[in-house]
C-alpha positions in Angstrom: 0.0 0.2 0.0 1.4 3.4 -1.1 2.2 5.9 1.5 0.5 9.2 1.1 2.1 12.5 2.5 0.3 15.9 2.9 2.4 18.7 1.3 0.6 21.6 2.9 1.4 25.2 1.8 -2.2 26.5 3.1 -3.0 28.1 6.4 -5.3 25.4 7.4 -3.9 22.6 9.7 -2.5 19.5 8.6 -5.2 17.3 9.9 -7.9 19.4 8.2 -6.1 18.9 4.9 -5.4 15.4 5.4 -9.0 14.6 6.3 -10.1 16.1 3.0 -7.6 14.1 1.3 -8.7 10.9 2.5 -12.2 11.7 1.3 -10.9 12.5 -2.1 -8.9 9.2 -2.2 -11.9 7.4 -1.4 -13.9 9.1 -4.1 -11.3 8.1 -6.6 -11.1 4.6 -5.5 -14.9 4.3 -5.9 -14.7 5.9 -9.4 -12.2 3.2 -10.3 -14.8 0.6 -9.7 -17.6 2.2 -12.0 -18.0 2.4 -15.9 -15.4 4.9 -17.5 -18.7 6.4 -19.4 -19.5 8.2 -16.1 -16.4 10.4 -16.2 -18.2 13.5 -16.8 -20.5 13.0 -13.9 -17.4 12.4 -11.8 -16.0 15.6 -13.1 -19.5 17.4 -12.3 -19.6 16.0 -8.8 -16.0 17.1 -8.1 -16.5 20.7 -9.2 -20.2 21.2 -7.7 -20.7 19.6 -4.5 -19.0 19.3 -1.0 -16.4 16.7 -0.7 -18.7 14.5 1.8 -21.6 14.9 -0.5 -19.7 13.6 -3.4 -18.5 10.8 -1.5 -22.1 9.9 -0.6 -23.3 10.2 -4.3 -20.4 8.0 -5.4 -21.4 5.2 -2.8 -25.1 5.5 -3.9 -24.1 5.1 -7.4 -21.7 2.3 -6.8 -24.7 0.7 -4.8 -26.9 1.2 -7.8 -24.5 -0.4 -10.2 -24.0 -3.4 -8.0 -27.7 -3.9 -7.8 -27.8 -3.9 -11.6 -25.2 -6.8 -11.8 -26.4 -8.9 -8.8 -30.2 -8.5 -8.8 -31.3 -7.8 -12.5 -31.2 -9.0 -16.0 -30.5 -5.5 -17.2 -26.9 -5.9 -17.8 -24.5 -9.0 -18.7 -21.7 -7.5 -16.8 -20.3 -9.4 -13.9 -18.8 -6.6 -12.2 -20.1 -2.6 -11.9 -17.3 -1.3 -14.1 -18.2 -3.5 -17.0 -21.8 -2.2 -17.3 -21.8 -0.5 -20.9 -23.5 2.8 -22.2 -25.7 0.9 -24.3 -27.1 -1.1 -21.3 -27.6 2.2 -19.5 -29.4 3.5 -22.5 -31.9 0.6 -22.1 -32.9 1.4 -18.4 -36.1 3.1 -18.0 -37.7 5.2 -15.3 -39.7 2.3 -14.0 -36.3 0.3 -13.6 -35.3 3.1 -11.3 -38.5 3.2 -9.5 -38.2 -0.5 -8.9 -34.6 0.0 -7.7 -35.9 2.7 -5.2 -38.5 0.4 -3.8 -35.7 -2.3 -3.4 -33.7 0.0 -1.4 -36.6 0.6 1.2 -35.8 -3.1 2.7 -33.3 -5.4 1.2 -31.1 -8.3 2.5 -27.5 -9.1 2.2 -26.0 -12.8 2.5 -22.7 -12.8 4.3 -20.7 -15.5 5.9 -22.0 -14.9 9.3 -25.8 -14.9 8.2 -28.3 -12.6 6.7 -28.3 -8.7 7.3 -31.6 -6.7 6.7 -31.1 -3.2 5.5 -33.8 -0.5 5.6 -33.7 3.1 4.4 -35.9 6.0 5.5 -37.5 8.4 2.8 -34.7 10.8 3.5 -32.0 8.3 2.4 -34.0 7.0 -0.6 -34.5 10.8 -1.6 -30.6 11.3 -1.5 -30.3 7.8 -3.5 -32.9 9.3 -6.1 -31.1 12.4 -6.4 -27.6 10.6 -6.9 -29.1 8.8 -9.9 -31.1 11.8 -11.2 -27.9 13.7 -11.5 -26.1 11.0 -13.2 -28.7 10.5 -15.9 -29.3 14.0 -16.4 -25.4 14.5 -17.0 -25.1 11.7 -19.3 -28.3 13.1 -21.2 -26.8 16.5 -21.4 -23.5 15.0 -22.9 -25.3 13.3 -25.5 -24.4 9.8 -24.1 -28.0 8.8 -23.4 -31.0 9.2 -25.9 -33.6 10.2 -23.3 -33.9 12.1 -20.0 -35.7 9.4 -18.2 -35.6 11.4 -14.6 -39.1 13.2 -15.2 -40.6 9.6 -14.7 -39.0 8.9 -11.4 -41.7 8.5 -8.4 -41.7 11.4 -6.0 -40.5 10.4 -2.5 -42.2 12.2 0.3 -39.7 13.8 2.7 -41.0 15.9 5.5 -40.5 19.7 5.1 -38.4 21.6 7.6 -41.3 23.0 9.5 -43.0 19.6 9.6 -40.1 17.9 11.7 -40.2 18.1 15.4 -37.1 19.6 16.6 -35.2 17.5 19.2 -33.1 19.4 21.7 -32.3 19.3 25.4 -34.1 21.9 27.5 -32.0 24.0 29.9 -32.8 22.0 33.0 -31.7 18.6 31.2 -28.7 20.3 30.0 -27.8 21.0 33.8 -28.5 17.2 34.8 -26.2 16.4 31.9 -23.5 18.6 33.1 -23.7 17.4 36.7 -23.5 13.8 35.5 -20.2 14.5 33.6 -18.9 16.6 36.6 -19.6 14.0 39.3 -19.9 10.7 37.5 -23.5 10.2 38.9 -25.8 8.0 37.0 -23.0 6.2 35.3 -22.7 2.3 35.6 -19.5 1.2 37.3 -17.8 0.2 34.3 -18.3 3.8 32.7 -17.1 5.3 36.1 -13.9 3.6 35.5 -13.2 5.4 32.2 -15.0 8.7 33.3 -12.3 9.0 36.0 -9.7 9.2 33.3 -11.8 11.2 31.0 -14.2 13.5 32.7 -12.4 16.6 31.9 -12.2 15.8 28.4 -15.7 15.0 28.1 -17.0 18.0 29.7 -15.0 20.1 27.5 -16.4 18.5 24.6 -20.1 18.9 25.8 -19.4 22.6 26.8 -18.3 23.4 23.2 -20.9 21.8 21.6 -23.5 23.6 23.9 -21.9 26.9 23.5 -21.3 27.2 19.8 -23.4 24.6 18.3 -20.4 23.1 16.3 -20.6 20.2 14.0 -19.2 17.2 14.9 -16.5 17.5 12.2 -15.6 21.0 13.4 -15.1 19.7 17.0 -13.2 16.5 16.1 -10.9 18.8 13.9 -9.9 21.1 16.7 -6.2 21.3 17.8 -4.4 22.6 20.8 -3.1 25.3 18.5 -6.5 26.2 17.5 -6.8 28.0 20.7 -5.3 31.6 21.5 -6.4 32.2 25.0 -4.4 35.5 25.3 -6.7 36.9 22.6 -9.8 34.8 23.8 -10.4 33.2 20.6 -10.2 29.9 18.7 -10.3 28.9 15.1 -12.6 26.4 13.3 -12.6 25.1 9.7 -16.3 24.9 8.2 -17.9 23.5 5.2 -16.7 24.9 1.8 -13.2 25.6 3.3 -14.6 28.5 5.4 -12.6 29.5 8.5 -14.1 31.0 11.3 -12.8 32.8 14.6 -14.9 32.0 17.7 -14.8 34.1 21.0 -13.9 32.3 24.3 -16.1 32.8 27.2 -15.0 32.1 30.7 -16.8 28.8 31.0 -15.1 27.4 27.7 -11.6 28.9 28.8 -12.0 27.1 32.5 -13.0 23.7 31.2 -10.5 23.5 28.2 -7.5 24.7 30.1 -8.5 22.3 33.0 -8.5 19.5 30.6 -5.4 20.5 29.0 -3.4 21.1 32.2 -4.8 18.3 34.3 -5.7 15.3 31.8 -4.2 15.7 28.4 -0.8 16.2 29.5 -1.0 12.8 31.2 -1.7 10.8 27.9 1.3 9.8 25.7 0.7 10.6 22.0 1.2 7.6 19.8 1.5 9.5 16.4 3.4 12.7 15.6 0.3 13.5 13.3 -1.9 13.7 16.5 0.6 15.7 18.7 -1.6 18.8 18.2 -5.0 17.3 18.4 -6.9 18.9 21.2 -9.1 15.8 22.1 -7.4 12.4 22.5 -8.6 9.0 23.3 -7.0 6.9 25.9 -4.8 5.3 23.4 -3.2 8.6 22.6 -4.9 9.2 19.1 -7.1 12.1 17.9 -10.7 10.8 18.9 -12.9 9.6 16.0 -16.1 11.1 15.0 -17.8 7.8 16.0 -16.1 8.0 19.6 -17.3 11.5 20.1 -20.8 10.7 18.9 -21.0 7.8 21.3 -19.8 9.9 24.1 -22.6 12.5 23.6 -25.2 9.8 23.3 -24.2 8.6 26.5 -24.3 11.7 28.5 -27.5 12.9 26.8 -29.2 9.7 27.8 -28.9 10.4 31.3 -31.4 13.4 31.5 -33.3 11.8 28.9 -33.8 8.8 30.9 -33.3 6.5 27.8 -30.9 3.8 27.1 -27.3 4.8 25.9 -28.1 3.9 22.3 -31.1 6.2 22.4 -29.5 9.3 23.5 -29.2 12.3 21.4 -26.4 13.0 18.7 -24.1 15.8 18.5 -26.4 17.4 15.8 -29.2 17.5 18.5 -26.8 19.6 20.8 -26.3 22.0 18.0 -30.0 22.3 18.0 -30.0 22.6 21.8 -27.4 25.6 21.4 -29.7 27.2 18.9 -33.0 27.0 20.8 -31.2 28.1 24.0 -29.4 31.2 22.3 -32.7 32.3 20.7 -34.8 31.6 24.0 -32.4 33.9 25.7 -33.5 36.8 23.4 -30.5 36.9 20.9 -31.1 37.9 17.6 -31.9 35.1 14.9 -29.3 36.9 12.5 -26.7 36.5 15.1 -27.5 32.8 16.1 -27.4 32.4 12.2 -23.8 33.6 11.8 -22.7 31.9 15.0 -24.1 28.5 13.8 -23.1 28.9 10.1 -26.6 28.3 8.8 -26.6 29.2 5.1 -30.4 30.5 5.2 -31.7 32.2 8.0 -34.8 30.4 7.4 -33.1 27.4 9.0 -32.4 29.4 12.1 -36.1 30.6 12.3 -37.2 26.9 12.8 -35.4 27.1 15.9 -37.1 30.4 16.9 -40.5 29.0 16.3 -39.7 25.8 18.3 -41.2 26.4 21.9 -39.8 24.1 24.0 -42.7 24.1 26.6 -45.7 24.9 24.6 -47.1 21.4 24.5 -46.4 20.8 28.1 -48.2 24.2 28.9 -51.1 23.4 26.6 -52.0 19.9 28.3 -51.4 21.4 31.8 -54.9 22.9 31.6 -56.5 19.6 30.4 -56.1 17.3 33.6 -59.2 15.4 33.0 -58.7 12.7 35.5 -57.5 15.1 38.4 -60.7 17.2 37.7 -62.9 14.2 37.8 -61.5 12.8 41.3 -61.5 16.5 42.7 -65.5 16.7 42.1 
């Protein structure tokens, strides 16, 4: 396996550039498994969508071509890359609709047994979009005779205003922070790890709650991201944007506490992780998966659910938004802090009243009224 080295001459940290390069390499690897006739589609994705979205689209397309080979008679190819342009030209809108229906629930046989996969409408909608863009691009380039995408069945996805926003209430946030500070409500096994990581865990939660950071933004943070003398730190957002965030007293206290009393006890295993802010006990930069599991664990405590049913980091982003707006901050200021492209996204949190349903049903205590008569 070839070793890749990052020759970084930009202002961005090596770990940010390296993460983008890993996505780039994964995209290239997927493209090599697909027909050469899709080259213009690959070029379109590279120039018009974010790296993570490009990767998601390519995974969808690879899955579609595997489906053609494995589950249909639409191609004589034995591998996805051997599907011909003539065969693609024979595919109809009905064939795509059958594929999308297949994606709702399908099974895969493995050596260990059968795995059942299910996809919700949001995922199906993205798969449909991936395929639509591909067929449109091939039609525009004159490689296909017809644009079949108009015949794709619509997939109902709830609009932004229809989805109930899930976020912690302020009193639940306090219960969670008490748990990470004192170790209450943790199992005996969890407390063993908590003793070694409680300062790190608390710093992670406070950063999510204060700034509404995305998971990738927090995971990429370095020690050198922080300039405490100037009271600020840098984060790297989508589309290569760099933002400077102010450090308040709480954030300064928990991050410095972690750096001075916990992180300095960990031996870093790889020089590439020397500057990483949040380290695992093994001395490596924490993965996004590890951070997600950490958040689920602590949010499950005030929610009184199992650990797997706890909230994701994105719901802590929603918690930050609703809490900021609930304290009377301007929607436009919150939009800027959270890096929402459209203010309408931020307005969803403004219209979300945490206790409105609870207040409504308080006046409808039928059984209490019955027994009081």
